[in-house]
C-alpha positions in Angstrom: -83.9 196.2 158.2 -80.4 196.1 155.9 -77.4 196.3 157.5 -74.9 198.1 155.5 -71.2 197.8 156.3 -68.3 199.8 155.0 -64.7 198.8 154.7 -63.7 200.3 158.2 -66.6 197.7 159.9 -65.0 194.7 158.2 -61.4 194.8 158.4 -60.6 191.5 159.9 -63.9 190.8 161.1 -63.0 186.9 160.6 -59.7 184.7 160.9 -58.4 183.1 157.5 -59.3 179.7 159.4 -62.8 180.8 159.4 -62.8 182.1 155.8 -61.3 178.6 155.0 -64.0 176.5 157.1 -67.2 178.9 155.4 -65.7 177.9 151.8 -65.6 174.2 152.8 -69.3 174.4 153.3 -69.9 176.1 150.6 -68.6 173.6 148.1 -70.1 170.9 150.3 -73.3 172.7 150.1 -73.0 172.6 146.0 -72.1 169.0 146.4 -75.4 168.0 147.8 -77.6 171.2 146.0 -76.2 171.5 142.4 -78.5 174.7 141.8 -76.8 177.2 144.5 -74.0 178.3 142.1 -73.6 179.9 138.9 -70.5 179.9 136.6 -68.6 183.5 137.0 -69.8 186.0 134.7 -68.0 188.9 132.9 -68.7 192.2 130.8 -65.9 194.4 129.0 -66.2 197.7 127.5 -63.7 199.3 125.2 -61.8 201.2 127.6 -60.7 198.2 129.4 -62.9 198.0 132.5 -64.3 194.6 133.5 -67.0 193.6 135.8 -67.3 190.1 137.2 -70.4 189.1 138.9 -70.4 186.0 140.9 -73.9 184.5 142.1 -74.5 181.6 144.6 -75.7 180.5 148.0 -75.1 178.7 150.9 -78.3 176.8 152.3 -76.2 175.7 155.4 -75.4 179.2 156.2 -79.0 180.2 155.0 -77.9 183.0 152.4 -78.1 183.7 148.9 -76.9 186.6 146.7 -73.9 187.6 144.6 -70.3 189.2 144.4 -69.7 192.1 141.8 -66.3 193.8 141.5 -64.5 195.8 138.6 -61.4 196.9 137.5 -59.5 198.6 134.7 -57.7 195.9 133.2 -54.0 196.5 131.2 -52.9 193.1 129.7 -49.0 193.0 129.2 -46.8 190.5 127.3 -45.6 188.4 130.4 -48.7 189.4 132.8 -51.9 191.2 133.9 -51.8 195.2 135.3 -54.9 196.6 137.1 -54.6 200.1 136.5 -57.8 201.0 138.7 -59.8 198.7 141.0 -63.1 199.4 142.3 -64.8 198.9 145.9 -66.1 195.4 145.2 -70.0 194.8 146.6 -71.3 192.0 148.1 -75.3 191.3 148.3 -77.0 188.9 150.6 -80.5 187.8 150.9 -81.9 185.4 153.6 -82.2 182.2 151.8 -85.6 181.1 153.8 -87.8 184.5 153.7 -86.2 186.1 150.5 -85.3 189.9 152.3 -82.6 191.7 151.4 -80.0 191.2 154.7 -77.1 192.8 154.1 -74.9 195.1 151.5 -70.9 194.5 152.2 -68.6 197.5 150.3 -64.8 196.9 150.0 -62.4 193.7 150.2 -62.8 191.8 153.1 -59.5 191.0 155.3 -58.1 188.5 157.6 -57.5 189.2 161.4 -54.2 188.0 160.7 -53.6 190.7 158.0 -56.3 193.1 158.5 -54.6 195.9 156.7 -53.6 194.2 153.5 -55.9 194.4 150.4 -56.0 192.2 148.1 -58.3 192.0 144.8 -60.8 189.2 145.8 -58.1 187.9 148.0 -59.9 186.3 151.1 -61.7 183.9 149.0 -59.1 183.0 146.6 -56.7 182.2 149.3 -59.6 179.9 151.2 -61.1 178.6 148.0 -57.0 177.5 147.1 -56.6 176.0 150.7 -59.5 174.0 150.8 -58.4 172.4 147.3 -55.1 172.0 148.3 -56.4 169.9 151.5 -58.5 168.3 149.5 -56.0 166.4 147.3 -52.6 167.1 148.7 -50.3 164.6 150.5 -51.1 164.5 154.2 -49.3 167.6 156.1 -46.9 168.5 157.2 -45.5 170.8 154.2 -42.9 171.8 152.6 -43.8 174.5 150.2 -42.3 176.2 147.0 -44.1 179.1 146.1 -43.9 181.2 143.0 -44.9 184.6 143.5 -44.4 187.5 146.1 -47.4 189.5 146.1 -50.4 190.3 148.1 -52.3 186.6 146.5 -49.1 185.3 147.6 -49.5 186.2 151.1 -52.9 185.5 151.7 -52.0 182.2 150.1 -49.1 181.1 152.2 -51.4 182.6 155.3 -54.2 180.4 154.3 -51.9 177.2 153.9 -50.4 177.7 157.2 -54.0 177.6 158.5 -54.7 174.2 157.8 -51.6 172.2 157.6 -48.1 172.8 159.5 -45.3 174.4 157.2 -41.9 173.0 157.1 -39.6 174.6 154.5 -40.9 177.2 152.7 -39.1 178.5 149.4 -40.3 181.4 147.5 -39.1 182.7 144.1 -40.1 186.3 142.2 -38.0 187.8 139.3 -37.3 191.0 141.5 -34.7 189.9 144.4 -35.4 192.8 146.4 -39.2 191.9 146.6 -38.5 188.2 147.0 -36.6 189.3 149.9 -38.7 191.7 151.4 -41.8 189.2 151.2 -39.5 186.2 152.8 -38.8 188.9 156.0 -42.2 189.8 156.3 -44.2 186.3 156.2 -41.7 184.9 158.1 -42.4 187.7 161.1 -46.4 186.8 160.4 -46.1 183.2 160.4 -42.9 182.4 162.8 -41.7 180.0 160.0 -38.5 180.6 158.2 -39.1 181.7 154.4 -36.5 181.5 152.3 -35.9 183.5 148.9 -34.2 181.6 146.1 -32.4 182.6 143.2 -33.6 179.9 140.7 -37.2 178.7 139.9 -36.0 175.1 140.0 -35.3 175.4 143.3 -38.7 176.1 144.4 -39.8 172.8 142.9 -36.9 170.9 144.3 -37.9 168.8 147.7 -41.7 170.5 148.2 -44.9 168.6 148.9 -47.1 171.5 147.6 -45.8 174.2 144.7 -48.2 176.9 144.8 -48.1 179.3 141.9 -49.7 182.9 143.1 -48.9 185.2 139.9 -50.3 187.2 137.9 -48.4 185.8 135.0 -49.8 185.4 131.5 -47.0 182.7 131.1 -45.9 179.3 132.5 -44.3 180.4 135.9 -42.2 176.9 135.8 -41.3 174.3 133.8 -43.4 171.1 134.1 -40.4 168.6 133.7 -39.3 169.5 137.4 -42.0 168.0 139.2 -41.1 165.3 141.4 -43.5 162.3 142.0 -45.9 162.8 144.9 -46.3 166.6 144.5 -49.0 168.7 144.6 -49.8 171.8 142.4 -52.1 174.6 143.4 -52.5 177.4 140.6 -54.6 180.3 140.7 -54.7 182.3 137.5 -57.9 182.2 135.6 -59.6 183.3 132.4 -58.9 186.5 130.2 -61.1 185.0 127.3 -63.3 188.2 127.1 -60.0 190.4 126.9 -59.0 188.2 124.1 -62.3 188.3 122.0 -62.6 191.9 122.6 -59.5 192.4 121.2 -57.5 193.8 124.2 -54.9 191.2 123.7 -54.1 188.2 121.5 -53.1 185.5 123.8 -55.0 184.2 126.7 -52.9 183.5 130.0 -50.8 180.4 131.2 -49.8 179.8 134.8 -48.7 176.2 133.7 -47.7 174.4 130.8 -48.4 171.3 129.0 -45.7 169.2 130.8 -47.1 169.8 134.0 -50.4 169.1 132.9 -49.7 165.9 130.8 -48.0 164.4 134.3 -51.1 164.6 136.5 -52.6 161.6 137.9 -55.5 164.2 139.5 -56.8 166.9 138.3 -59.4 169.0 140.4 -60.8 172.2 139.4 -63.3 174.8 141.2 -65.4 174.7 138.5 -66.0 172.0 135.6 -68.5 174.5 133.7 -66.1 177.3 134.5 -63.3 176.1 132.4 -65.5 175.4 128.9 -67.6 178.6 129.4 -64.1 180.7 129.8 -61.9 178.7 127.2 -59.5 178.5 130.0 -55.9 178.5 128.6 -54.3 176.4 131.7 -57.2 173.6 130.9 -59.2 174.3 128.1 -56.5 174.6 125.5 -54.6 171.1 126.5 -57.9 169.5 126.3 -58.2 170.9 122.8 -55.0 169.5 121.8 -55.0 166.3 123.3 -52.7 166.9 126.1 -55.1 165.9 128.7 -59.0 164.6 128.3 -62.0 166.2 129.6 -63.4 163.6 131.6 -60.0 163.9 133.7 -61.5 167.5 134.9 -62.9 166.6 138.7 -65.1 169.1 140.6 -63.6 169.6 144.3 -67.1 169.5 145.4 -67.3 166.5 144.2 -64.1 164.9 146.2 -65.6 166.8 149.4 -68.7 164.8 149.1 -67.0 161.8 148.2 -68.6 161.0 145.1 -65.6 161.0 143.5 -61.8 159.9 144.7 -59.2 162.6 144.9 -55.7 161.6 145.7 -54.9 157.6 146.6 -51.4 157.1 146.9 -48.4 159.3 148.3 -46.8 158.6 144.7 -49.5 160.3 142.5 -49.1 164.2 141.1 -52.2 166.1 141.9 -53.5 169.6 140.7 -56.1 172.2 142.3 -56.9 174.3 139.4 -58.2 177.1 141.5 -60.0 178.5 138.0 -62.5 181.1 138.9 -63.9 182.7 142.0 -67.8 180.8 142.7 -70.6 182.9 144.1 -71.1 180.3 146.8 -67.7 181.1 148.5 -68.1 184.8 148.3 -72.2 184.3 149.7 -70.5 182.0 152.4 -67.5 184.4 153.7 -70.0 187.5 153.4 -72.6 185.6 155.4 -70.1 184.9 158.2 -68.7 188.6 158.3 -72.7 189.4 158.0 -72.8 187.5 161.6 -69.8 188.8 163.3 -71.1 192.4 162.5 -74.6 191.6 163.7 -73.1 190.6 166.7 -70.9 193.3 167.4 -73.4 196.4 166.5 -71.4 197.3 163.4 -72.3 199.2 160.1 -75.4 201.1 159.9 -79.3 199.8 159.0 -81.8 200.8 156.4 -85.0 200.2 156.6 -85.9 197.0 153.8 -89.1 195.4 153.1 -90.2 191.9 150.8 -93.3 191.8 149.2 -95.2 188.8 150.2 -98.0 187.2 148.4 -101.3 187.9 150.0 -103.3 184.5 151.4 -105.7 185.8 153.4 -109.2 183.8 152.1 -110.9 187.1 152.2 -108.4 188.7 149.3 -108.5 186.9 146.0 -105.4 186.2 144.4 -104.7 188.2 141.1 -106.3 186.1 137.8 -104.0 184.3 136.0 
């Protein structure tokens, strides 16, 4: 039987900490089994509607499959806006039997904020948390946050799930929105969130600088960074929009000064950097700001093949440079297990074609 889960079935079904644990498992699996993940692929139609497909498998959790989502994208001068966002879809297959196991419709939300719907938010925040944990200095962390939207909410929740948080300073250009964000997240996390008037105030004294924005231009001056700081950034590529003539400029969330100072640069996927010609990494490589060999993958750090941070004074970067299918399948697998335990969703008949092996039945001629 195939379990079909709708948005009402999955709201708040797992915690942020559980999503982070599943994500770390997925990246460790990828480090052991290189063939379980494929880079994200996108297609665009002339209207500006974009479909993204993320494919991967997590042997430890027993699932393989894909995640697909679709948006109507409107590039602006300084940011990227989504005029319409469809319900995404997860398709899970049993990694041992190849049977279609589960179809999940809708965004997955954490139990801490079940009614806050964020486009691909749970997996993005969980991936950022795993990458930050891998190379940031030891906690507790003072956090400097750029952004006060839905992604910022999930990301702050994710950081709080892996380390105690000290002072959190947040900046967004709209003063009313950053104050509202600070009040809300202070209540959610029981940690004081301080809105600041200037972007440079975010950087000062932070252990972790987090950029969780929809910006298309760098959000801070890299010369403000201090020794020992870690930066996590989430803006990915818009190469399809550039090649399709929707916009003339690649997106950047980080400037060259930031890249130039980094002792360690970790990404979710190296292949994604070059496939998508990502503005924050590919372009600085082409202009000699950084070298291609500086880019290391999170899975290699987690499995110990490559060292991450080796001293408190180093500046480090985790670029969450695209959602990876391994993470989508891992988190969806956990949601599926919880739904099964609670009797949620609707079951439909399913089948799988199996090769007949009886000696009395000849195989097809080759």
